[in-house]
N, C-alpha and C positions, 0 to 999 in steps of 0.2 A: 207381660210377655217379654222375653228377652229379644233384644235387637239382633240383627244379623252379625254385627261386629262383636257383641257380647258372646253369642254362641261360638263364633269363630275363635275368640280369644280363649275360651274355656277348654278348647281341645287340648288334650295332654300332649299329643305328638301326632305327626302325620303318618300315613300308611308307609311311606318310605322309611321313616325313622323306625317304625316297628319291624319292618323287614330286615333292616340292617342293624338292629339293636345289639345282637350278639357281638358284632364287630367292635363295639365300644366297651365291652366288658373289661378288657385289659387296660383301658384308658391310655393306650399308646397308639399313635398313628405314625408309622415309620416314615412316610414321605408325603410330599405335597402332591395330591392327585385329585382327579375328578371325583372318585368314589368318596374320598374323605370329605370333600366339600359337600357332596350330596347328602351324606349322613348328617353332618353338623348343621347344614342349612335347614334340613328337614326338621331338626330338633328345635331350632331357635327362631326360624323365620316367622312363625306365627301364621303361616299359610301352607296348607297341605299340598304336596306334590301329587302327581298322578300315582295311582296305586301300584302300577307296574314299574319295576326298576328301570326298564328300558326307556321310560319316559323322561328320565333325568338327563338334562343336557350337560355336555362337557364344557369346561371353561373355555371361552373363546369360540365355542361352536354355536350354531343356530339352535334355539330351543325347538323341540318337536311339537310343543303345544302352541297353538296360534292364539294370540290375543284377539279379542273381538274387534269389530270394525271401528275405525277411528271416529271421533266426534263429528257429527254431521250438522249440528245445530247452526242455522243461518246466523250470520253476524247481526242481522237486523233485530233478532230477538233480544240480544243483549242491549242494543241501542234503545229499543223501546222500553225495556225494563228500567234502564238508567234514566230515561226521560221521565217516566212515571215517578221514580224516586226523587228526582230533582224538583219536579212540580210539587210533590207532596211536601218536600222540605220547604219550598217557597211558601206553600199554603200555611205550613206550620209557623213560618216566620211572620206571616201576616197576622197571626193571633197573639204574637208576643207583645209585651209592653212597648210603648213608643220609643223608649230609650234604646231598646234592642234594634228597632228599625233604624234609628239614627246610627247606631254602631254598624249596622249592615251597610249603610251608605257611606260611612266614613272611610278615609284612606286606610289601607292596611298598615298595621304597626310593623315594627322592625322584625319581629318573629315571623309574621306572615310573609313579609317580603323575603326573608331568608328561605322559608319553605318553597316559595314560588321560584326563587332563584335556583334552588336545588332541582326542582322539577323541570326547569327549563334549560338546564345545562347541556342537554343533549343537542340543543340547537345553537348554543352560543358559548363563547369563552374558550374555544379550542383552536382558533385560527393560528395563534402563535406557536403552539406546541405541535399541531398537526395541520399545517397549511395545505390547502387544496383538497381537504378531506370531504367526504360525503356528509350530507345533512341527515341526521337521525330524526326519529319521530317524536314530536311534541304536540301538545294540544292546549291552546290558550283557554279553551272552555273548561277543561279539567282543572287547569291551574286556578281558575276563578272559583270553581267549586271547592278546591282545597283551601283557598284563602278564606272563604266563608266558613268552612268547617273549623279552621283555626281560630277565627274570632269567636264562634260559638263555644268552642272548647275553653278558651280563656275566660269566658263569662260563666262557665259552669253549666251551660245548656248542652249537656251531652246528648240529649235526645235529638235535637236539631242537627248537631254536629255529626252524629252517627248516620243520619240519613244522607248527608252530603258525602261522607266517607264511603258508604256503601254504593252510592251512585257513581262515585269516582272509580271504585273497584270494578263495577260492572262495565264502565266505559273505557277503562285504561287501555285494554287491548294491546296494541303494539308500542304504546308510549313508554319511554325510557327515562331513567334518571342516573346521575353519576355524582360521586363526591370528589372525584379527582379529574374529571374531564377526559379520562382515558378508558376506563372499564365501566360499562353501563349495565344496569339491571332493570328489570321491568318496574315501571312506576308503582305497580300494585305492591311491590315489596317495600317501597318507601312509605306507602300508606299503612301497611301492616306495622312498620316500626313505630309510627306515630300512635296508632291505636294500642299497641302493646305497652306503651309507656303511660297509658291512662291510669289514674287512681282506680281503686277497686270499684267505686260506685260508677265511674265512667265506663269501665269495661263491662260491668253488668248491664248498663243501659244499652251499650252497643250490641250486646249479645241477644237482646230481646228480638231484634229483627234478623240478625245474622243466624241465630239458631233456627229460626223458622225457615230461612232459605236453605240451610244445610240439611234440615230434615226433609225438605222437599226434594233436594237433589238425591239423597240416599234412598228415598222411596220411589224414585222415578225409574222403575225397572222395565217400563214399556219401551223406552227409547235407548237406554244405556245399560251396559252390563255392569257388573260390580266394580271392575277396575275403573271404568269411566266415571262411575258415580263418586268413587273416592277422589278421582282427579278433579271433578267439578268442585267438590268441597275444598280441596287443597288450593285450587286456583281462585275461587270466588268467595270462600267463607272460611279461610284457614284459621282465623282467630275465634271462630265460633266454638261452642263447648265441645262438639265432636271433631273439631278440626285436627287436633293433635293425634287422636286415634286413627282418623282417616289417613293422615300422613304416615303414621307408623305402618298401617296395613299396606299402603301403596309401596313404601320402602321395602317391606317384606316381600311383596310381589316381585319387585325388581331383583332382590337378592335371590329369590328362587330361580331366577333366570340368568344369574351371574352378570347382571347389569349393575356394576358397582357405582359408577359415577352418579346416576340419578338417585340411587339409594343414599349416597353420601349427602347430596344436596338436601333431600327431604329430612334426613336425620339431623343435620346441622340446623335446619330451620326450627325443628322442635326444640333443640337445645339452646339456640341463640336468640330466637325471636319469640316463641310462644311464652307468655309471661307466667302462667300458672298451670303448667302441664300436669295432668294426672296420670299419664302413662308412666310406668316405672322408669326412672332415669337410668338405672343400671342396665335394663333391657335395651334402651336406646343406645347407650354407649357400647354395649357388647356387639350389637348389630353394626354400629359404626366401625368398630374394630374389624369385623368381618368384611365390611365393604372396603376398608383400606387394604386389607390383606388380599382381597380379590383383585384389586387394581394394582397390586405390587408395591404399595407404599407401606412397607413393614414398620418403619419407625413410628409413623403416625398411628398405625394400628396398635402397636404396643402401648403407646401413650394413652389411647382411648381405653384399652383394656385395663390399664392400671387405675384409671379414674373409675371404671366400672367396679373394680374390687373395693375401692374406697367407699363407694355409696351403695354397695350390694344390699339388695332387699328381697328381690324375687328370683333372680337367676342363681342357680346353685353353683357352688364352688367347682363342682366337677365339670360343668359345662364351660365355665371360664377357663379351667385348666386345659380343656380340649382346644379352645380357641387359641390359647397361648402356644400349644404344641404346633398348631398349624402355622401361626405367625412366625414362630421361631424357625420352622423348617422351610419357610418360604424364601425364595430368592427375590431380590429386588428387581422387579420387572419394569421399573420406570423408564428404562432405556430399551425395552424389548417391545416388539410389535406383533400383530397378528399377521401371519403369512399363510397364504392358501396351502392347505395340506396336499392337495392334488394340483399339478400344474394346470393353469387356466389363464385365459385372457378374455374375459367376458365384458370388459368395458374399454372404452377408447384408449385410456392410459393404463389399463390394468389395475385400476383403483376403484374404491367404492366402499364395500364392507371391510375389505382387508387388502393387504398388498399381495398382488398376484405375480406369478412368474411363469413365463412360457416354458414348455418342456425343453430339456437340453437336447442338442443335436447328438446324433450317434457318435460314438468314439471313432476317431479317424476321419470324420466327415469333412473336416477342413484341411486334410493333408494334401489334397490335390486341387486342381482347378475345378470349377463348377460349370455345368451346362444345363439349359432348360430341357425339361421332359414333358411339361404340360403348360398350356397358356390359354387363358381366356382373353379375348380382345374384342372390344365393342367399337362401334363407329366412332371416329374421331372428327368431331365438328367443332371448330373453335367457337362458333356462335350458332348453336343448333336451332333450327326452326322446324315447325311441323312435326311429323313423326320422326323419332330418332331413337338411338340406342338399340340398334340391332347388334348381335354378338355371335361370335364363332369360337369354338374350342378346338385347339390343335394339340395333338398328342405326338410326342417324339421330337427329337432335336431337329431332324431334317424338315419335318412339316412346319415347325415353328420358324426356322430360318427362312423358309420360302413363303411364309404368310404375307399377304398383301391386303391393302385396304380396298374397298369397293371402287374407289375412284382415285384418279391422280390428284385431284384437289385435296382430298383428305391426306394423301401421302405427303404433299408439299406442306400442308399446315402442320402436320405432325413433326416433320423434320425441322420446320422453323421453330416450333415450340421447344424441341429438344436442344436446339442451339441456344435459345434464350435461357433455358434451364442451366446449361453449362456456363454461359457467359455471365449470368447474374448470380450464380451460386445459390440458386433457390433450393429448397428442401421439399421433397414430396410430402404432401399432407395426408396421404392415405393412412388409415389406421384400422386394418382388418382385425376381426375378432376370431377367437378359437373357442369352440364349445362342443363337447361330446362328439368328437370325430368330424366336426364341420368347420369350414372356414367361411366367414362372412365378409363380403366385399361390397362396398358402396360405389356404384357407378355415378355418372352425372344425373341419372334419371330413375334408378331403381335400386333395390337391394337384392343381392344374389348370394347363394350359398352352395358350396360343393363339398363332397366328402373328402377328407384327408387320408382316409384309409385306402382308397383306390382312386386312381387317376382315370376318371370317366368323363364322357362328353355331356351327359345330362345333368343339369343342375338340380339340386334338392329343392331349391326355392328361387323363384324369380317373382318379384312383386306383381300382383294382379294389374295394378295401375302404374303408370309412369308418374313422375313428379318433376317439377321445375323449381328447384331451390334457388332463390334469388337473394343477393345481398341487400344491404340497406339502399335506399333511394339515392343517397348522395354518391356512394361508391359506384352504383350502377350507372348513374348519369355521367360521371366523369370518365369511367373506363370505356364507355361507348362513344366518347368523343374521338376525333382524329388526334393523331400524335401531336400536331401543332396546337390544336385547341386545348388539349389536356394540360399542356405546360402553363396555360394562363390561370388555372385554378389553384388557389393556395393549398387546397387539400390534396392535390395530386402528388405532393412530395411524400405523403403518407401511404401512397398506393404504388409500390414499385412493380406493378404488373402491367401487362399489355392488353388484358381483356378480363371480363368477368370470369371466364372459364379458367384462365391461368391463375387468377387469384384463388379460385376454389381448388385447383390442382395442387397449388404450392403454398398457400397461406391461410386458407380459411379452415381452421381446426374445428370451429363450431359446426361447420357443414358435415364433418366426419363423425359427429357425435352419435353413438349408438351403444346399446347395452343388451345383454342377454340375462334374463332373470327368470328362473324356474321354467325354462323351456320356451319362453316368449322373448322375441327380439323387438326392442323398442328403437325406432329410428327417427331422427329429426329430419324432416323433409320440407318440400315446398308445395305449391299448388298442385293438386292431383288431376290427372286426366287419363282417359282410357287409352289402351294400347292401339286401338283402332281409330282414335280421335286425332285431330290435328291441334297441336298446341297453339293457342292464340296469344302471341306475345303482345303485351300492351304497348310495345315500342318505346322509343325514347321520350321521356318526360323531363321537363325542366322544373325540378323542385324549387319552390319559392325561396329556399334558403341555401341553394346549391353553392353560392359563392361565399357565404358567411359562416357555414357550418362544417365541422369535420365529419368524416365517416363515423358511423355509430354502430352499435350492436342491434339497434332496433330494426325489426323487419317482421314480416308475417310468416310464421312457420306452422307446419302440421306436425303432429306426433302420431306415428303409426305403430301398430302392434301386430306382429306376425307369429303364428304358432309354428315353430320350427319342425315339429313332428309331422304335421299335415301340410305345411306350406300355405295354410289358409290365413287370409288377412282378417284379424279379429276386429279391428276398428282403425279408422284413419280420419282425423278431423282437425280443423283449425284449433290449435291448442290455446286454452283448454275449453273452447266454446265460450259460453257466456255465464258460466257458473264458477264460483259463487259471487261474482261481481263483474259489472260491465267493464271495469278497467282492465280486465284480462283479454278482452276481445282484440284480435290482431296482435297478440303478444309474441315475443320471440323466446323459444327454448334455446338457452345459451350453453348447454352442456349435456352430457349423457345422463339420463335418469338413473336413479339408484333404487333398487327394490327394497321394500321394508314390509315384511309380513305380506298382507294382502293388498298393499298399496305400492305405489311408485312415487318417489320424491323427485321433483323436477325443479332446476333453477330457471327462473323466468325473468325477462325484462319486459315491462309493460308501462306505458305512460310515464317514462322517465324514472321508474322505480324498479329496483331489484326485489324480487319476491321468491320465497320458497313455497311451492305448491305441492300438495299431496293429491294424487288421483287414484281412483279405483283401478287396479290392474286389469280387471276383466272387462270393464265398460268404458274406461277413459273419463268417467265423470269426476269432477273436482270434489274433494272431500273437505279440505281446508286450505287456507293461504295465510302466509305471514310476510308482512313487509319487512325487509332487511334494512334498506337505506335508499335514499334518492341518489340519482346519478349526479356526481359533482360537475363543476364547470369544466375542469380539465378531465375529459372523459377517458375511460379505459379503451384499449385498442379494440377495433371493431371485429377482428377475426379470431380472437382468443376464445378458448372454451373454459367453462366453469366446471370443475370436478368436485362434487360433493364427497364428504366422508361420513359414513354411518357406522356407529359402534354402539351396540345395544339399542337404547332408545335415544341416543344422542345423534344429531346430525349437525355437521359443521359446514359452513359456506363462506368462501371468500370470493369476491367478485371484482377485484381490481379497483376498488374505490376507497382504499385505506381502512377497511372494516372487515373484521372476522366475527361471525355470529355462531352461537350455539343454540339450537332449537330442539325441543322435545319432538321426536318423530311421531309419536302417537297422537298428541293433541295439537301440535303446532305452537305451543307456548314458548316464548323466548326465555332462555335461561340466562344468557348474558351476551353482550356485544362489546367488542373492544376496538379501539382505534389503534392503528400503527402508522408511523411516518411514511409517507409516499416518497419515492425517489423521483424528483422532478428536476429536469435540467432546463435552465433558461437558455434558449437558443441564441438570442441576440439581445443583450441587455439594453443597448441603445436603439434597437429597432431599425438599424440602418438598412438591413436587407429584408425587412418584413413587409408583407403586403397588408394593406389596410382596407377595411370596409367601412365606408362613411367616415373616414378619418379616425375610426376607433379601432385600436389594435385588439385583435382577438386573443384570448388566453391560449387557445389551442394552437395559435401560430407562434406565440412567444415561448410556450413551455412544452416540453416533451417528456412523457413518462418513460422511465427506464425500468426494465424488469424482465420477467420470464415471458415466454410466448403462450402462457396459459395461466389460469388461476386454480391452483391445486391445494386441497387440504387433505392431509393423510393422518390417520390415527396411528400412533406408534406408542404403545404402552400408555403412560400418563400424559403423553405429549400430543399436541396437534402440530404437525409439520406444515408449514405454509410456504409455497413458492408462488408468489403473486405477480401479476403483470405490471404492478406499479411499485415494486421494491427490488433493490439490488442485493437482497439477502435471502438465504434459506433460513427460516426461523423456526424455533420450537417453543410453543406456548403450553402452559399447564392447562390441561383440558377441563379441570374442575372449575377454574375461575378466570382463565384467560391471561394469567400473568406470564410475562416473557421470561423464558428460562435461558435461552441461548440464541445466537444468530451467527451465521457464517456468510461471508461475502461470495458473490457469484461473478462479479465483474472485475477484470484486470487483476486476477490473482496470479502473480508471477507471469504477467503478460498473457494470461488465458482468461477468456470470458465464456460463460455458458448461459443458455436460456431455455433449454428443453429438458424436462424431467424424463430420464431414461428408465429408472426403476431402482429397486432395492434388492440386494442379495447379501445374505449373512450379515445384516445390520449395517451395510454400506450403501449409501445413496450415490448413484452414478448419474451425472448430468452432462449433456453435450451442448455445444454451440456450433456455429458455422465452421469454426476452426479450433474448437477447444474441447477438452475432456477433463472433468474435475470429479473427485470422489470425496464424500463426507462420511465420517465415522460417527454413527448415532450413539454408540456406547460412550463416546468421549464428547458428547454434546456438540456435534457438528464439526469437530476438528478435521482438518484436511487429512485425507488418507492417500498415501502414495504421493507422487509428484504430478501436479497439474501438467497436462500436455497441450502444447500448441501444435495443431496439425499442419502439415505441409500443404495439404490441399483441402478445400472445403468439402464437407460431407454433403451428400445429395439426398438424404432421407433419414428416417428414424432408424436408430441402431437397435441392437439386441444384446442382452446379457446372457451368456451361456457358461457352462462349467469350464469350457476351454478358455474363455476370456470375453472381452467386450468386442463385439463385431460391429464395425461401422461401414456403411456404404460410402465409397469415395469415387464418384464418377463411374469409371468402367471396371472397378475392382473393389474387393473388400479388404479392410485392414483389421487385424486382430491385435488387441491390447491386453496386457496382463492385468488380472483382477486386483493384484496387490500393489505393484509398483506403477501401474498405468503405462509402462513403457511398451512400445510397439514390438510385437512378436514377429509378424510377417504380413505379407500381402498375398491375397488369393485372387487369381484372375477369374472372371465370369464371362461366359460367352453369351451375350444378349443379342437379339436381332436388332438390326439397324444401329443407330448411334445413340439409342436411349440410355441415359445414365441409370444407375441402380437406384431404386426407390426405397421405400420403407420395408423393413425385414420382419418376418414372423417365422416361428418354428413350431411344428406340430409333433416333434420328437422323432420324426422319420426323415423329413426333408426340410429344406429352407424355402420360404415363400417370399416373393418380391411383389410389392404393390405400388403402382404409380400410374398417374393419369388414367388411361383407358385400358390398362393391362394388369392382370394378376398372373404371375408366373411361378411355377414350381421348379426348383433347380436341385440337381444331385451331382455328386462327384463325377468327373469325366471318366475316371477309371473305377472299376473295371469296365471296359467298353461293352462287354457282353450285357451288362445290366441296362445300359442305354438302348442297345439294339433290341433287347427283350421288350422294353416298353414300347419301342417303335413298332414292333410286330403285334402289339395289342395284348401281350401276356401280362 
């Protein structure tokens, strides 16, 4: 009986290929387009597309077919299997001759020591090149297993060595290795390289057990779909007899969905690692050329195609000619990125799957001054207690100017905070979202949504429950001290705010993290309580390490999901409960989730480790987790957010620890991790002005991280753009292997410094600082675009990129800057109630929205006056 893969391989062509076959009769494809790719991929990918042509996804677009649920197997299963394998190997060793036992107890030889050193480089040897960097994952037990396997291999006992190798593969998990101390790969890849170099009799012995495991994975259709079964073979038994065929099928699956990078990695493993592959080499090379072409790397694609011609055996010359036509007509997209086709802003920074941009303001909108026409205002309590967050909506300029707080106490506190805002040059941290004619705004205690198409008083959504988001215990304790006591704490220098609330209003970007994915809003929140309940504040606590520790990102958060169509709360729970490991209990979500098919990917900090966790979007249950790194001694800033980047099945994460990671979004497998140098400033080399704890100077007192006020990863063509909270550069890395391509400075550039990602428009990155504006041209590998501008006055919130120019809020007015030269065009007055500065900006394509503190305001041009009066009359 033929196996599933054999039957699949013997198919002549897919239904789509048969449908579009007449198109190929002339053997010419005039231009590089989605239809051409669909035709060719259907012919050569080895996996049929859906029968209907409309099922074919366009390059860069989301596939309409949904991959099955991600792997849910508990990590304990792999651990138990590995333990059994190790015990079996040890039992086998007990039956060997006495001299083998002696060899087993003898010190490892030089070769074994070298292998152990390679396996352990993730934890040592990097301090000189990458000081203050995070600790990556190693496991001494696995290293010991590999040393034993090495000794058995040198003695020719391949059976015992194979058992140890397979045990190490099963237990490798998050463990990494590196040959240069900079770019790391999964340890299982190193084990595969060792096995691949075995002589024929050694490889045959290894495959006795590996083939049995691979067969079991491929036959397990009760728990896994076909794609997951291929993935299991590739991850845990790649060098088994069916391993190369499984890798080719999986690569073809990725090509069907225009996911070029994971396809490249699999095909290169077949060519570079698998020692005696029986899949046609010309087919592998031809598909590799397609993968390079899809990712915009035309030169490497042509080189792979030329090699396929030289070894041609099974692929017809006609198909190779068609691949060459497509490669020849392709433009190099290594400096091009995915930009949202429709204006959208569904993530806190407008990032995630692709670079988003807000709708442009109407023509002439900025010709005159602006005035408010709609305002939501909730209670302003500097330190809210009990029931709080009542809110009112005001329509019309007159009603807004006359709006008042329920009590004179709130009015005095609000005016005091506005004065602090102006005096300290704070920037509003509010980051509203725009989705399907709705604007989402996060208050201190709930999530609210209003329509942008009509200015009405009724909200589309207000959270069923309230929540009390709290910072870490160190920050909370210090900020709740009196002004005099606060100055006594060393960590107070890192908290330039007067209260927990002002830190959240102006500094805590993690608090503003939220995302909309397929009609569901995901919001990072705090302890939940009913709207009719009284919030019980735990009061001031004295953390045991309040004096000796800095503020951290660690805190307890909830992740809540809301159906925007119905306003219903789908689920809200401490993230992510106790699955699939107790180390996630009481963890912190440190950035906006990013949707991936039927799951949501979430950056998490738990127990001193940064993790990437996938959860089921419908239930909130954890599907898989992957450790990225441990928190280093010089910790990242406590209020920055982590913005993931997802492209195809690749997810990239940077968390302010000197580490950038690439993870498979379907299975959670690490693809690579790279270190980058952190920008650390020594505050006082001699320690003259430093405070000590127990006469031991703390690193967080001596050293200060310099960088962006967030940790952002952005996919742009073949690059990963990184703006991290611990580096003074905007950097571009090659997404296939993490190699540095270019970097551009962000600090003191012609006297200008920026720290906030503003957005991308037409291939230009715009970034702002308290008093700076800089642009970078991605097509020129980060070269400065225009002239950096040092602003006369500090900006007071997040700006906005429009077709008319770059719009920045500056206290009581807006300033418009040219998109090309960055020079100031003009100032635009804004009539806001009281003396509140202008906060963060958002555009829905019709009007401008301002979000700050306890207010969300819609503004329109003052003229024509009739338009404002019409709104005031309720029309």
